[in-house]
C-alpha positions, 0 to 999 in steps of 0.5 A: 196416911194416918200416923200410927200410935207408939203402941201400934209401932211397938206391936209391929216391932214385936210381930217382926221379932216373933217372925225372925224367931220363927224363921230361925226355928224353921230353918234349924228344923229344916237343917236337922231333917237333911241327910248327913251328906255333901248335898245335905250340907250344901242345902243346909248352908243355903237354908242358913244363909237365906234365914240370916238374910231374912232375919237381917232384913227384919231386924233392919225394918224393926230398927227403923220402926224403933227410930220412928217410935222414938221420934214420935215419943220425942214429938209428943214430949215437945207438944206436952212441954209447949202446952204447959 
């Protein structure tokens, strides 16, 4: 496996951030469409819980990518300082 560039990792992080935003927007839209009833409230709670679960997972993956990017940047700095 070839190591991605820091720019590729940054792009992946941006895509994940946009995906999280889209999930939240879609969940909010879905909740707004539900009837104002007990069943609607129950369903809204499930939609919101699922959106939170998904966005939390996305944030975890994005944080892992940020750590990887930082490691790659640090390695690059060390390589440059060793070559000078």
